[in-house]
C-alpha positions in Angstrom: 12.5 -4.0 -11.8 8.8 -4.0 -12.3 6.3 -4.7 -9.5 5.6 -8.4 -9.0 2.3 -9.6 -10.6 1.6 -12.6 -8.4 2.1 -13.5 -4.7 4.6 -16.2 -5.7 6.7 -13.5 -7.6 6.4 -11.3 -4.5 7.9 -13.9 -2.2 10.5 -14.9 -4.7 12.0 -11.4 -4.8 11.9 -10.9 -1.0 8.5 -9.6 0.0 7.3 -10.9 3.4 3.7 -11.4 4.5 3.2 -9.8 7.9 -0.5 -10.3 8.6 -4.1 -9.4 7.7 -6.4 -6.5 8.7 -9.2 -4.3 7.4 -8.5 -1.0 5.8 -9.2 1.8 8.2 -10.8 3.9 5.5 -13.0 1.5 3.5 -13.0 -1.6 5.7 -11.9 -3.9 2.9 -9.8 -6.9 3.9 -6.1 -6.3 3.3 -2.7 -8.0 3.8 0.3 -6.2 5.1 3.6 -7.0 3.4 7.2 -5.9 3.9 9.0 -4.9 0.7 12.6 -6.0 0.1 13.6 -2.5 1.2 11.9 -2.9 4.6 8.8 -0.7 3.9 5.3 -1.8 4.7 2.7 -2.0 1.9 -1.0 -2.8 2.1 -2.2 -5.3 -0.5 -5.7 -6.3 -1.5 -6.4 -9.6 0.2 -5.2 -12.6 -1.8 -3.7 -10.6 -4.6 -0.5 -8.8 -5.6 -2.4 -5.5 -6.0 -1.4 -2.6 -3.8 -4.5 -1.6 -1.8 -3.9 2.1 -2.4 -4.6 1.5 -6.1 -8.1 0.2 -5.4 -9.2 1.9 -2.2 -11.8 4.6 -2.8 -10.4 6.6 0.2 -6.7 6.3 -0.7 -6.2 10.1 -0.7 -6.9 10.1 3.0 -3.5 8.4 3.5 -1.3 10.4 1.1 1.2 12.7 2.5 2.0 16.2 1.2 5.1 16.5 -1.0 8.3 17.4 0.8 8.8 21.2 1.1 5.1 22.1 1.0 2.9 22.7 3.9 -0.2 20.7 4.6 -2.3 23.8 3.8 -0.7 24.1 0.4 -1.4 20.5 -0.4 -5.0 20.8 0.6 -5.5 24.0 -1.4 -4.7 22.2 -4.7 
């Protein structure tokens, strides 16, 4: 299944809007959604675009790959 392209598609396949906020990193307005699998995802306000794909500071929120230390991830 591909990622929904519109808000209507998101709701049709089970995404639920949870509220609005501002990104802690770039202060852009975002919307929090729950995926059909129960995970939270930040979306650009009013769109079906994941905020991590447009945020200039998205790397600040990425976690190291499993099995590697934070130091190893930072050294890359």
